[in-house]
Biopython code that builds the backbone (N, CA, C, O; Angstrom):
import numpy as np
from Bio.PDB.StructureBuilder import StructureBuilder

atoms = [
    (1, "UNK", "N", (0.846, -1.178, 0.000)),
    (1, "UNK", "CA", (0.000, 0.000, 0.000)),
    (1, "UNK", "C", (0.888, 1.237, 0.000)),
    (1, "UNK", "O", (1.923, 1.273, 0.666)),
    (2, "UNK", "N", (0.478, 2.233, -0.742)),
    (2, "UNK", "CA", (1.282, 3.443, -0.892)),
    (2, "UNK", "C", (0.535, 4.664, -0.364)),
    (2, "UNK", "O", (-0.662, 4.614, -0.080)),
    (3, "UNK", "N", (1.267, 5.741, -0.245)),
    (3, "UNK", "CA", (0.656, 7.019, 0.062)),
    (3, "UNK", "C", (0.138, 7.627, -1.236)),
    (3, "UNK", "O", (0.636, 7.318, -2.319)),
    (4, "UNK", "N", (-0.865, 8.493, -1.120)),
    (4, "UNK", "CA", (-1.517, 9.111, -2.269)),
    (4, "UNK", "C", (-1.619, 10.611, -2.022)),
    (4, "UNK", "O", (-1.983, 11.044, -0.928)),
    (5, "UNK", "N", (-1.298, 11.396, -3.034)),
    (5, "UNK", "CA", (-1.460, 12.846, -2.946)),
    (5, "UNK", "C", (-2.821, 13.197, -3.546)),
    (5, "UNK", "O", (-3.169, 12.737, -4.633)),
    (6, "UNK", "N", (-3.588, 14.023, -2.818)),
    (6, "UNK", "CA", (-4.958, 14.344, -3.206)),
    (6, "UNK", "C", (-5.122, 15.819, -3.575)),
    (6, "UNK", "O", (-4.140, 16.556, -3.664)),
    (7, "UNK", "N", (-6.355, 16.239, -3.786)),
    (7, "UNK", "CA", (-6.677, 17.552, -4.349)),
    (7, "UNK", "C", (-6.115, 18.781, -3.627)),
    (7, "UNK", "O", (-5.854, 19.776, -4.304)),
    (8, "UNK", "N", (-5.909, 18.789, -2.305)),
    (8, "UNK", "CA", (-5.348, 20.008, -1.714)),
    (8, "UNK", "C", (-3.989, 20.406, -2.295)),
    (8, "UNK", "O", (-3.564, 21.554, -2.160)),
    (9, "UNK", "N", (-3.309, 19.455, -2.941)),
    (9, "UNK", "CA", (-2.012, 19.754, -3.559)),
    (9, "UNK", "C", (-2.166, 20.534, -4.862)),
    (9, "UNK", "O", (-1.255, 21.254, -5.273)),
    (10, "UNK", "N", (-3.324, 20.388, -5.511)),
    (10, "UNK", "CA", (-3.510, 21.064, -6.801)),
    (10, "UNK", "C", (-3.268, 22.556, -6.648)),
    (10, "UNK", "O", (-3.825, 23.211, -5.767)),
    (11, "UNK", "N", (-2.437, 23.065, -7.515)),
    (11, "UNK", "CA", (-2.072, 24.479, -7.553)),
    (11, "UNK", "C", (-1.218, 24.909, -6.354)),
    (11, "UNK", "O", (-0.702, 26.027, -6.357)),
    (12, "UNK", "N", (-1.053, 24.076, -5.346)),
    (12, "UNK", "CA", (-0.250, 24.421, -4.173)),
    (12, "UNK", "C", (1.221, 24.124, -4.450)),
    (12, "UNK", "O", (2.067, 25.018, -4.438)),
    (13, "UNK", "N", (1.505, 22.846, -4.699)),
    (13, "UNK", "CA", (2.835, 22.374, -5.043)),
    (13, "UNK", "C", (3.928, 22.948, -4.146)),
    (13, "UNK", "O", (4.886, 23.535, -4.648)),
    (14, "UNK", "N", (3.804, 22.791, -2.849)),
    (14, "UNK", "CA", (4.790, 23.312, -1.919)),
    (14, "UNK", "C", (6.135, 22.598, -2.064)),
    (14, "UNK", "O", (7.176, 23.256, -2.046)),
    (15, "UNK", "N", (6.141, 21.283, -2.206)),
    (15, "UNK", "CA", (7.369, 20.547, -2.494)),
    (15, "UNK", "C", (8.140, 19.980, -1.332)),
    (15, "UNK", "O", (9.146, 19.303, -1.545)),
    (16, "UNK", "N", (7.709, 20.229, -0.099)),
    (16, "UNK", "CA", (8.420, 19.669, 1.044)),
    (16, "UNK", "C", (8.461, 18.147, 0.980)),
    (16, "UNK", "O", (9.426, 17.525, 1.423)),
    (17, "UNK", "N", (7.408, 17.553, 0.426)),
    (17, "UNK", "CA", (7.320, 16.097, 0.331)),
    (17, "UNK", "C", (8.463, 15.526, -0.507)),
    (17, "UNK", "O", (9.021, 14.482, -0.169)),
    (18, "UNK", "N", (8.805, 16.194, -1.575)),
    (18, "UNK", "CA", (9.876, 15.731, -2.454)),
    (18, "UNK", "C", (11.207, 15.733, -1.706)),
    (18, "UNK", "O", (12.006, 14.805, -1.839)),
    (19, "UNK", "N", (11.433, 16.768, -0.932)),
    (19, "UNK", "CA", (12.694, 16.923, -0.218)),
    (19, "UNK", "C", (12.928, 15.838, 0.828)),
    (19, "UNK", "O", (14.075, 15.469, 1.078)),
    (20, "UNK", "N", (11.869, 15.322, 1.443)),
    (20, "UNK", "CA", (12.042, 14.355, 2.533)),
    (20, "UNK", "C", (11.883, 12.900, 2.095)),
    (20, "UNK", "O", (12.177, 11.999, 2.880)),
    (21, "UNK", "N", (11.437, 12.647, 0.890)),
    (21, "UNK", "CA", (11.210, 11.271, 0.437)),
    (21, "UNK", "C", (12.543, 10.532, 0.285)),
    (21, "UNK", "O", (13.390, 10.941, -0.509)),
    (22, "UNK", "N", (12.734, 9.439, 1.045)),
    (22, "UNK", "CA", (14.020, 8.725, 0.997)),
    (22, "UNK", "C", (14.209, 7.875, -0.261)),
    (22, "UNK", "O", (15.325, 7.434, -0.535)),
    (23, "UNK", "N", (13.143, 7.634, -1.033)),
    (23, "UNK", "CA", (13.263, 6.784, -2.217)),
    (23, "UNK", "C", (12.923, 7.522, -3.515)),
    (23, "UNK", "O", (12.793, 6.894, -4.566)),
    (24, "UNK", "N", (12.781, 8.826, -3.449)),
    (24, "UNK", "CA", (12.506, 9.653, -4.629)),
    (24, "UNK", "C", (11.320, 9.143, -5.454)),
    (24, "UNK", "O", (11.412, 9.004, -6.674)),
    (25, "UNK", "N", (10.206, 8.866, -4.768)),
    (25, "UNK", "CA", (9.033, 8.354, -5.487)),
    (25, "UNK", "C", (8.020, 9.445, -5.799)),
    (25, "UNK", "O", (6.951, 9.153, -6.335)),
    (26, "UNK", "N", (8.335, 10.703, -5.474)),
    (26, "UNK", "CA", (7.395, 11.800, -5.706)),
    (26, "UNK", "C", (7.914, 12.662, -6.856)),
    (26, "UNK", "O", (9.063, 13.105, -6.857)),
    (27, "UNK", "N", (7.038, 12.886, -7.833)),
    (27, "UNK", "CA", (7.409, 13.699, -8.990)),
    (27, "UNK", "C", (6.403, 14.819, -9.186)),
    (27, "UNK", "O", (5.231, 14.702, -8.829)),
    (28, "UNK", "N", (6.887, 15.891, -9.756)),
    (28, "UNK", "CA", (6.042, 17.050, -10.016)),
    (28, "UNK", "C", (5.346, 16.921, -11.357)),
    (28, "UNK", "O", (5.979, 16.661, -12.379)),
    (29, "UNK", "N", (4.039, 17.105, -11.340)),
    (29, "UNK", "CA", (3.257, 17.141, -12.563)),
    (29, "UNK", "C", (2.936, 18.576, -12.914)),
    (29, "UNK", "O", (3.483, 19.505, -12.319)),
    (30, "UNK", "N", (2.054, 18.760, -13.874)),
    (30, "UNK", "CA", (1.706, 20.107, -14.329)),
    (30, "UNK", "C", (1.120, 20.966, -13.218)),
    (30, "UNK", "O", (1.500, 22.126, -13.061)),
    (31, "UNK", "N", (0.181, 20.393, -12.434)),
    (31, "UNK", "CA", (-0.469, 21.207, -11.422)),
    (31, "UNK", "C", (-0.439, 20.627, -10.010)),
    (31, "UNK", "O", (-1.051, 21.186, -9.100)),
    (32, "UNK", "N", (0.267, 19.508, -9.820)),
    (32, "UNK", "CA", (0.407, 18.928, -8.481)),
    (32, "UNK", "C", (1.533, 17.896, -8.482)),
    (32, "UNK", "O", (2.098, 17.584, -9.530)),
    (33, "UNK", "N", (1.851, 17.372, -7.306)),
    (33, "UNK", "CA", (2.830, 16.303, -7.182)),
    (33, "UNK", "C", (2.113, 14.960, -7.168)),
    (33, "UNK", "O", (0.929, 14.883, -6.841)),
    (34, "UNK", "N", (2.840, 13.900, -7.526)),
    (34, "UNK", "CA", (2.299, 12.544, -7.571)),
    (34, "UNK", "C", (3.279, 11.586, -6.905)),
    (34, "UNK", "O", (4.493, 11.781, -6.960)),
    (35, "UNK", "N", (2.728, 10.537, -6.268)),
    (35, "UNK", "CA", (3.542, 9.506, -5.639)),
    (35, "UNK", "C", (3.449, 8.237, -6.463)),
    (35, "UNK", "O", (2.354, 7.773, -6.777)),
    (36, "UNK", "N", (4.606, 7.672, -6.815)),
    (36, "UNK", "CA", (4.646, 6.419, -7.557)),
    (36, "UNK", "C", (4.350, 5.276, -6.591)),
    (36, "UNK", "O", (5.167, 4.991, -5.716)),
    (37, "UNK", "N", (3.201, 4.617, -6.727)),
    (37, "UNK", "CA", (2.825, 3.574, -5.772)),
    (37, "UNK", "C", (3.715, 2.342, -5.839)),
    (37, "UNK", "O", (3.742, 1.550, -4.896)),
    (38, "UNK", "N", (4.444, 2.167, -6.937)),
    (38, "UNK", "CA", (5.333, 1.014, -7.064)),
    (38, "UNK", "C", (6.679, 1.233, -6.388)),
    (38, "UNK", "O", (7.423, 0.278, -6.164)),
    (39, "UNK", "N", (6.995, 2.473, -6.065)),
    (39, "UNK", "CA", (8.271, 2.784, -5.416)),
    (39, "UNK", "C", (8.091, 3.180, -3.957)),
    (39, "UNK", "O", (8.989, 2.949, -3.147)),
    (40, "UNK", "N", (6.957, 3.769, -3.603)),
    (40, "UNK", "CA", (6.678, 4.230, -2.238)),
    (40, "UNK", "C", (6.897, 3.097, -1.235)),
    (40, "UNK", "O", (6.427, 1.977, -1.433)),
    (41, "UNK", "N", (7.621, 3.408, -0.152)),
    (41, "UNK", "CA", (7.892, 2.407, 0.886)),
    (41, "UNK", "C", (7.044, 2.633, 2.138)),
    (41, "UNK", "O", (7.307, 2.035, 3.181)),
    (42, "UNK", "N", (6.050, 3.473, 2.041)),
    (42, "UNK", "CA", (5.103, 3.713, 3.131)),
    (42, "UNK", "C", (5.750, 4.237, 4.411)),
    (42, "UNK", "O", (5.322, 3.890, 5.512)),
    (43, "UNK", "N", (6.772, 5.063, 4.270)),
    (43, "UNK", "CA", (7.478, 5.556, 5.457)),
    (43, "UNK", "C", (6.734, 6.688, 6.163)),
    (43, "UNK", "O", (6.903, 6.873, 7.368)),
    (44, "UNK", "N", (5.916, 7.444, 5.436)),
    (44, "UNK", "CA", (5.146, 8.525, 6.031)),
    (44, "UNK", "C", (5.866, 9.852, 6.152)),
    (44, "UNK", "O", (5.297, 10.809, 6.676)),
    (45, "UNK", "N", (7.097, 9.938, 5.684)),
    (45, "UNK", "CA", (7.846, 11.192, 5.785)),
    (45, "UNK", "C", (7.140, 12.321, 5.043)),
    (45, "UNK", "O", (7.109, 13.455, 5.521)),
    (46, "UNK", "N", (6.582, 12.020, 3.893)),
    (46, "UNK", "CA", (5.909, 13.039, 3.090)),
    (46, "UNK", "C", (4.643, 13.544, 3.765)),
    (46, "UNK", "O", (4.359, 14.741, 3.760)),
    (47, "UNK", "N", (3.897, 12.631, 4.339)),
    (47, "UNK", "CA", (2.643, 12.995, 5.001)),
    (47, "UNK", "C", (2.898, 13.975, 6.143)),
    (47, "UNK", "O", (2.133, 14.918, 6.347)),
    (48, "UNK", "N", (3.964, 13.745, 6.874)),
    (48, "UNK", "CA", (4.274, 14.568, 8.046)),
    (48, "UNK", "C", (4.620, 16.016, 7.700)),
    (48, "UNK", "O", (4.396, 16.914, 8.512)),
    (49, "UNK", "N", (5.162, 16.251, 6.507)),
    (49, "UNK", "CA", (5.600, 17.606, 6.158)),
    (49, "UNK", "C", (4.662, 18.351, 5.215)),
    (49, "UNK", "O", (4.897, 19.523, 4.920)),
    (50, "UNK", "N", (3.609, 17.702, 4.738)),
    (50, "UNK", "CA", (2.705, 18.349, 3.783)),
    (50, "UNK", "C", (1.950, 19.502, 4.459)),
    (50, "UNK", "O", (1.189, 19.275, 5.400)),
    (51, "UNK", "N", (2.159, 20.740, 3.982)),
    (51, "UNK", "CA", (1.532, 21.900, 4.626)),
    (51, "UNK", "C", (0.025, 22.010, 4.387)),
    (51, "UNK", "O", (-0.659, 22.756, 5.087)),
    (52, "UNK", "N", (-0.497, 21.271, 3.401)),
    (52, "UNK", "CA", (-1.929, 21.357, 3.099)),
    (52, "UNK", "C", (-2.666, 20.047, 3.394)),
    (52, "UNK", "O", (-3.830, 19.889, 3.026)),
    (53, "UNK", "N", (-1.989, 19.117, 4.054)),
    (53, "UNK", "CA", (-2.572, 17.824, 4.447)),
    (53, "UNK", "C", (-3.233, 17.114, 3.270)),
    (53, "UNK", "O", (-4.380, 16.673, 3.352)),
    (54, "UNK", "N", (-2.480, 17.013, 2.171)),
    (54, "UNK", "CA", (-2.986, 16.392, 0.950)),
    (54, "UNK", "C", (-2.592, 14.928, 0.813)),
    (54, "UNK", "O", (-3.034, 14.265, -0.125)),
    (55, "UNK", "N", (-1.772, 14.405, 1.724)),
    (55, "UNK", "CA", (-1.222, 13.061, 1.564)),
    (55, "UNK", "C", (-1.852, 12.098, 2.568)),
    (55, "UNK", "O", (-1.921, 12.367, 3.767)),
    (56, "UNK", "N", (-2.308, 10.965, 2.030)),
    (56, "UNK", "CA", (-2.971, 9.940, 2.847)),
    (56, "UNK", "C", (-2.456, 8.554, 2.460)),
    (56, "UNK", "O", (-2.021, 8.335, 1.330)),
    (57, "UNK", "N", (-2.513, 7.616, 3.422)),
    (57, "UNK", "CA", (-2.317, 6.216, 3.074)),
    (57, "UNK", "C", (-3.459, 5.839, 2.135)),
    (57, "UNK", "O", (-4.574, 6.341, 2.274)),
    (58, "UNK", "N", (-3.183, 4.965, 1.193)),
    (58, "UNK", "CA", (-4.192, 4.618, 0.181)),
    (58, "UNK", "C", (-5.523, 4.183, 0.792)),
    (58, "UNK", "O", (-6.583, 4.558, 0.292)),
    (59, "UNK", "N", (-5.478, 3.404, 1.857)),
    (59, "UNK", "CA", (-6.742, 2.934, 2.452)),
    (59, "UNK", "C", (-7.398, 3.959, 3.367)),
    (59, "UNK", "O", (-8.450, 3.684, 3.944)),
    (60, "UNK", "N", (-6.790, 5.148, 3.512)),
    (60, "UNK", "CA", (-7.356, 6.210, 4.329)),
    (60, "UNK", "C", (-7.755, 7.441, 3.514)),
    (60, "UNK", "O", (-8.143, 8.465, 4.077)),
    (61, "UNK", "N", (-7.657, 7.338, 2.188)),
    (61, "UNK", "CA", (-8.036, 8.456, 1.322)),
    (61, "UNK", "C", (-9.534, 8.703, 1.498)),
    (61, "UNK", "O", (-10.325, 7.767, 1.378)),
    (62, "UNK", "N", (-9.940, 9.946, 1.782)),
    (62, "UNK", "CA", (-11.372, 10.245, 1.940)),
    (62, "UNK", "C", (-12.157, 9.847, 0.683)),
    (62, "UNK", "O", (-11.642, 9.914, -0.433)),
    (63, "UNK", "N", (-13.395, 9.436, 0.887)),
    (63, "UNK", "CA", (-14.235, 8.976, -0.224)),
    (63, "UNK", "C", (-14.262, 9.961, -1.389)),
    (63, "UNK", "O", (-14.175, 9.558, -2.549)),
    (64, "UNK", "N", (-14.384, 11.245, -1.081)),
    (64, "UNK", "CA", (-14.485, 12.247, -2.133)),
    (64, "UNK", "C", (-13.167, 12.463, -2.884)),
    (64, "UNK", "O", (-13.135, 13.195, -3.873)),
    (65, "UNK", "N", (-12.082, 11.834, -2.424)),
    (65, "UNK", "CA", (-10.762, 11.980, -3.048)),
    (65, "UNK", "C", (-10.287, 10.687, -3.719)),
    (65, "UNK", "O", (-9.151, 10.625, -4.190)),
    (66, "UNK", "N", (-11.127, 9.663, -3.770)),
    (66, "UNK", "CA", (-10.707, 8.351, -4.292)),
    (66, "UNK", "C", (-10.172, 8.392, -5.715)),
    (66, "UNK", "O", (-9.341, 7.558, -6.077)),
    (67, "UNK", "N", (-10.622, 9.335, -6.528)),
    (67, "UNK", "CA", (-10.119, 9.417, -7.900)),
    (67, "UNK", "C", (-8.608, 9.652, -7.939)),
    (67, "UNK", "O", (-7.955, 9.315, -8.927)),
    (68, "UNK", "N", (-8.055, 10.224, -6.879)),
    (68, "UNK", "CA", (-6.625, 10.520, -6.848)),
    (68, "UNK", "C", (-5.772, 9.270, -6.685)),
    (68, "UNK", "O", (-4.580, 9.297, -6.992)),
    (69, "UNK", "N", (-6.351, 8.189, -6.213)),
    (69, "UNK", "CA", (-5.618, 6.931, -6.145)),
    (69, "UNK", "C", (-5.218, 6.515, -7.558)),
    (69, "UNK", "O", (-4.056, 6.195, -7.809)),
    (70, "UNK", "N", (-6.168, 6.518, -8.465)),
    (70, "UNK", "CA", (-5.859, 6.138, -9.847)),
    (70, "UNK", "C", (-5.088, 7.234, -10.580)),
    (70, "UNK", "O", (-4.278, 6.926, -11.454)),
    (71, "UNK", "N", (-5.316, 8.489, -10.249)),
    (71, "UNK", "CA", (-4.571, 9.576, -10.900)),
    (71, "UNK", "C", (-3.083, 9.493, -10.597)),
    (71, "UNK", "O", (-2.260, 9.740, -11.478)),
    (72, "UNK", "N", (-2.725, 9.145, -9.356)),
    (72, "UNK", "CA", (-1.310, 8.999, -9.018)),
    (72, "UNK", "C", (-0.692, 7.854, -9.821)),
    (72, "UNK", "O", (0.396, 8.000, -10.378)),
    (73, "UNK", "N", (-1.382, 6.723, -9.880)),
    (73, "UNK", "CA", (-0.883, 5.563, -10.631)),
    (73, "UNK", "C", (-0.767, 5.883, -12.129)),
    (73, "UNK", "O", (0.240, 5.566, -12.762)),
    (74, "UNK", "N", (-1.801, 6.510, -12.682)),
    (74, "UNK", "CA", (-1.795, 6.840, -14.108)),
    (74, "UNK", "C", (-0.665, 7.781, -14.484)),
    (74, "UNK", "O", (-0.084, 7.661, -15.563)),
    (75, "UNK", "N", (-0.351, 8.716, -13.601)),
    (75, "UNK", "CA", (0.724, 9.666, -13.887)),
    (75, "UNK", "C", (2.017, 8.917, -14.213)),
    (75, "UNK", "O", (2.731, 9.296, -15.141)),
    (76, "UNK", "N", (2.318, 7.881, -13.474)),
    (76, "UNK", "CA", (3.566, 7.143, -13.685)),
    (76, "UNK", "C", (3.470, 6.135, -14.826)),
    (76, "UNK", "O", (4.497, 5.753, -15.386)),
    (77, "UNK", "N", (2.285, 5.702, -15.180)),
    (77, "UNK", "CA", (2.124, 4.809, -16.326)),
    (77, "UNK", "C", (2.284, 5.586, -17.633)),
    (77, "UNK", "O", (2.721, 5.041, -18.646)),
    (78, "UNK", "N", (1.926, 6.852, -17.590)),
    (78, "UNK", "CA", (1.986, 7.688, -18.800)),
    (78, "UNK", "C", (3.334, 8.379, -18.976)),
    (78, "UNK", "O", (3.661, 8.826, -20.075)),
    (79, "UNK", "N", (4.102, 8.468, -17.923)),
    (79, "UNK", "CA", (5.407, 9.189, -18.005)),
    (79, "UNK", "C", (6.572, 8.243, -17.953)),
    (79, "UNK", "O", (7.723, 8.677, -18.009)),
]
sb = StructureBuilder()
sb.init_structure("model")
sb.init_model(0)
sb.init_chain("A")
sb.init_seg("    ")
for serial, (resi, resn, name, xyz) in enumerate(atoms, 1):
    if name == "N":
        sb.init_residue(resn, " ", resi, " ")
    sb.init_atom(name, np.array(xyz, "f"), 0.0, 1.0, " ", f" {name:<3s}", serial, name[0])
structure = sb.get_structure()
C-alpha cells in the first residue's frame, strides 16, 4: 500500500514532500505532485511535512478523493 497525494495539492505544489522522500518516489506534474505507488515504501515522511494535508495512506483516502488513487498511478504509467 502506498501514500496518495490528493486535491489540496492542486495548484499548491509546496514541495516539502519531495525533499524528505528517501526513495525519490514523488514527482512534479503540471499542477500537483504525484507519488509512484510502485516505489513508495510507506514511510510517512511526506505525510508529516505536507503543509496542506494532501497526503494519505491509500486505504485512508477520503471517499471524495478516491479518484486521486488512480490519478497517481496513471501519472507514472503515462510518463
